C-alpha positions as a printed Julia matrix, in Angstrom:
111×3 Matrix{Float64}:
 145.68  -183.43  38.03
 144.92  -185.63  34.99
 147.15  -188.32  36.43
 145.31  -188.13  39.75
 141.93  -188.51  38.02
 143.26  -191.4   35.93
 144.67  -193.08  39.03
 141.42  -192.59  40.94
 139.48  -194.04  38.03
 141.76  -197.07  37.85
 141.5   -197.64  41.59
 137.71  -197.41  41.44
 137.69  -199.75  38.47
 139.82  -202.29  40.29
 137.86  -202.12  43.53
 134.39  -201.66  42.11
 132.27  -202.41  39.03
 129.35  -200.88  36.96
 125.98  -200.95  35.03
 125.87  -203.54  32.37
 129.49  -202.65  31.97
 131.49  -199.45  31.64
 134.83  -198.55  30.14
 136.55  -195.34  31.23
 138.18  -193.36  28.43
 141.25  -191.16  28.87
 140.75  -189.62  25.43
 138.27  -189.86  22.61
 134.52  -189.38  22.55
 132.6   -191.12  25.36
 128.92  -192.02  25.42
 128.63  -190.09  28.67
 130.66  -187.46  30.54
 130.63  -188.08  34.28
 131.52  -185.86  37.2
 132.18  -187.63  40.51
 130.53  -185.77  43.41
 131.98  -185.38  46.87
 128.52  -185.37  48.44
 125.5   -187.59  47.82
 123.2   -184.56  47.72
 124.96  -183.26  44.57
 124.44  -186.47  42.58
 121.93  -187.42  39.91
 122.8   -191.09  40.35
 124.24  -193.04  43.28
 126.38  -195.86  41.89
 127.44  -199.11  43.49
 130.36  -200.85  41.79
 129.93  -204.6   41.31
 132.61  -207.26  41.48
 131.0   -209.29  38.72
 129.53  -208.21  35.38
 126.37  -210.26  35.94
 125.49  -208.16  39.01
 125.33  -205.02  36.86
 123.31  -206.33  33.92
 120.31  -204.11  33.08
 120.81  -201.84  36.08
 121.63  -198.14  35.73
 122.72  -197.82  39.35
 125.17  -200.75  39.39
 128.35  -200.43  37.34
 130.99  -202.93  36.38
 134.21  -201.46  34.99
 135.6   -203.24  31.93
 139.27  -203.13  31.04
 138.55  -203.22  27.31
 136.26  -200.85  25.42
 134.99  -203.63  23.15
 133.51  -205.5   26.14
 131.74  -202.47  27.61
 128.08  -201.59  27.12
 128.95  -197.89  27.19
 131.92  -195.59  27.71
 132.39  -192.75  30.16
 134.91  -190.0   30.62
 135.48  -188.44  34.02
 135.46  -184.66  33.71
 137.06  -182.15  36.04
 134.24  -179.64  36.22
 130.59  -180.15  37.13
 129.44  -177.96  34.23
 131.1   -180.31  31.69
 129.2   -183.38  32.87
 126.17  -185.1   31.39
 125.71  -187.01  34.64
 126.78  -186.42  38.25
 127.51  -189.62  40.17
 128.28  -190.48  43.76
 129.8   -193.86  44.65
 128.05  -195.63  47.53
 129.35  -198.37  49.78
 126.24  -200.57  49.81
 124.12  -201.9   46.95
 120.91  -200.87  48.72
 121.99  -197.19  48.61
 122.36  -197.15  44.81
 119.77  -195.53  42.57
 118.58  -192.41  40.8
 118.2   -189.4   43.07
 116.65  -187.13  40.45
 114.69  -187.52  37.24
 117.22  -187.57  34.41
 117.25  -188.04  30.6
 119.71  -190.94  30.98
 117.35  -193.0   33.17
 117.1   -196.51  31.7
 119.78  -195.88  29.06
 122.85  -197.1   30.97
 122.28  -200.8   30.37
């Protein structure tokens, strides 16, 4: 299961991109624990993944995945269970669909 999550994360990182910029940790202490929702209605934040870092600058809802931790604005760890997460995200296909769905303590801090 860990390998599946890691593979999914790598695929998402290769295909998409994130806010300011994000690095996904396999181990260690992240800035934020994230649970990826199956349904948009479960999410706190709908995320669109950018192809370029500049598209994600200063935007919570747009993420660019960095390969190296030192280049990232913040780090995340994908958790298996909803109850372990600080933030629930849903990946959207279009930039216009991205944004906060609910009021959240992390609003404005993912830049």
